[in-house]
N, C-alpha and C positions, 0 to 999 in steps of 0.2 A: 443653591439649599437646593439637598435631592426630592423627590417625592413625598418621601418619608418625613421631610424636616430632617435631615441628616449632616450634620456639618461637614464638610471635607478636613481630608486630611492627609498630611504628607509622610508615608510608609519610607524611610529607609530602611535599606539590606546592604552591607558593608561584610566585606570577609576576605582573609584574600587568595591568591587563585585556588580553586582544589577544593574549597571547604563546600560546594556545588548552592551557592547564591543564586546562580539564573536560572537552576531549575527549580527551588523553592519559592522563586521570583512569579515565571509562567507559572508551578500550581497554583500559586496562590489566587494569581491573573484569572484561571481559568474558573474556578467554586466563587468568584464573588464580581458578583456585575458589574458593581459600581466602580470598579477598581480598574484602573487605567495606569496603561507603560506610563513612565514619560520621558517624550523622547526629548534626547539630548544634542545639541551642536555638537559639528568636529569639522577640522582642517581637514581629516583623512577621508584618503576616497574612499566611493565604500567595496565593500571583499563580496565575491558571488551574488549572492541572492538579493542582496541589502536593496534596503529602500528608501529614496528619500521622502522625508517625514512620516515612515513608518517606524524601522528603527533609527533616522539619525536625521536630524536637517544638515544637508552637506552642503559646506560654506567654503569661500574661499578665503583663506589667511585675511589678508584685506578684510575682507569684509567681518570678520569675523573681531578683528582688531576694532574697525570700528562699533562696533556692538559692546564691547571689555573700555572704550571711550566713554560713551552713551550711559553706561549703568546698568545697563539690559540686560545683564548676570544675576541671578540670585544664585550661584558657584560656578567656578573655571578652574580648569589648570592645564597645565603644561606636562604631556604624558611623552615622553619619548620622542622628544620633538613636534609631537601632533597638540593639536589644543581641544576642550572639551568644555563642554557649559549647559547648566543649566538656566534656558532665559524666561524672567519674568511673571512674562505674559501667560509662559505655560502652567507655570506653577498656581497662578491667578485662574484659570482660566480653571484647572481641578477645582480652583476653594469654592468659585463662587457657582460648581453644580453640586457642588456638596459629594461630589471625589473621592477615591479614597488613590490619591495620583503615589505610585509604587517608583522607586526611584533604585538603580544597582547600578551603583556609584564608589566609588574610593570612599574612605576615610575625611580625606583629606577632604572631598568632595562634599560632604555629608555634615560632616564641624561647620564647613558655613553656608548652609545649609538651613543644618540648627540656628543658627545663629542670628540668620535673615528671619528666619520662619520660627522662633525659640516656642509661642502658642502648638502653633499648626504640626506642628516634625518633631515626630517619634522616631530616633535613632535606632534601628536592631542591628550589633553585631554575628556573624555565624564563624562557628568556630568549627574542622575538623576536628572527630575524635580525638587528635592526639598529633603534635606534632612529628611523631616515627610515620601517621598515619598522609599529614602533609606530603612529608616528603615524598613519599610514594607515591600520589598521584602527581605529584609535580614531573616526577624524573620518567610519568608513564606517560604522560602530555604530548613531552617534550622528546624531540628526537635532534636537541645540538648537543655539544660537546660541553665538559664538566664544569667551565668554565661560567658558559652561562645559565648553567643551572644550579649553580653555585649563586650567581646574580639575584635569579629568579629567587631562593629559599631566605634568602638576606632580604631581599625587599616583601616579602612574605609575613618572616618574621618581625620585622620592621610594620607594616603593617597590626598584626597581632601586636603590638605593644604601646600604639595610639590607641585602639580603637577599644582596648580593656581600659585606657583611662579619659579617654571620654564620652562615650557612647551611653545612655541609656539603662540595653537590656544587653545582654547575653547568650544566644540558642549557640547548642553545641548539634550540628549535624550528626547525627549518628546512626539515624533512623526516619525517614524523607518525612512519612510520614508524620511521627511527631515532631517532628522539628518543624513541620510547616503548620500545624494544630497548634503547638508553642507559639511561632507568629501570628497565627491569626485572633487566641485570646489580647497576647500583646497591644495588636491592635484595634480590637469591639474596645479593651479597658481605654484605652487612650481615648478613644473615641465618643467615648460615654462622657471621659472627661472634661471636651469639648463642647457637650451639649450639658456642663455640670449637671451631672447624674451621677453615682455612686452603686457600684454592685459589687460589695462586699464579699461575695463567695467568688470573684472572677479575680480580686483582688491578692483573697488568697492564694490563686493559683499561680497567677504569671509573679508573687513574692521573690519567688528563687531564680527569674532570669535575670532581676535586677541587676546593675553590674556590681553593688556593698556586696551583693550576695550569696551571687552566683556559683554552680557548684562547678571550678573553673579546673578541678583534676588535676593533669601533668599540667595543663596551663595556666599554673595558678605563680611560675616565676616569673612568668612576661606580664603581669600584670604588676606585678609588685617591682617593674625594668623602668 
């Protein structure tokens, strides 16, 4: 438990590529001293200035397989031939310290984490303003050919459909500061719940972000898929 006596929390952010999830995660961490980034394990090699134990725990495929066999992961997945996963000990350490452990992972991983920690995990799905904006961002970030871009678009739309079916909250990132404030309100409300406390004003504020009531606009067709 933290010095304030607040319970630990797992805050899961997921989104299709290009929705601004990582920017939002970094901004949340910068504004909350008790929030920590959950460092995943991976079998891929470090990129650029990435550091072991800071950006990822870089391990061999054999070691990763050992951890899978031991049941050491709260969630894990194969992504383009590489394995990624969240170690249970990482989660337990954050919870025991009363911290907000922030996860920047895909929907598959988020679903596994929610299943493993149904009380402590809060899942928030981030959407760009529209499908057209999603495509514009993906094309702007890529120098690949049309086939590769089309594949990424298909994967992004599949992620949207899955997230809108299973995540607790949905936030449209049409303006960074507003989206961040929405995520902060959701996190605070769920942390109060973990402490068996309520705040009616906060409940009313975040009601429109609950999956069942979210203002999806042009994304509504994906929610019904």
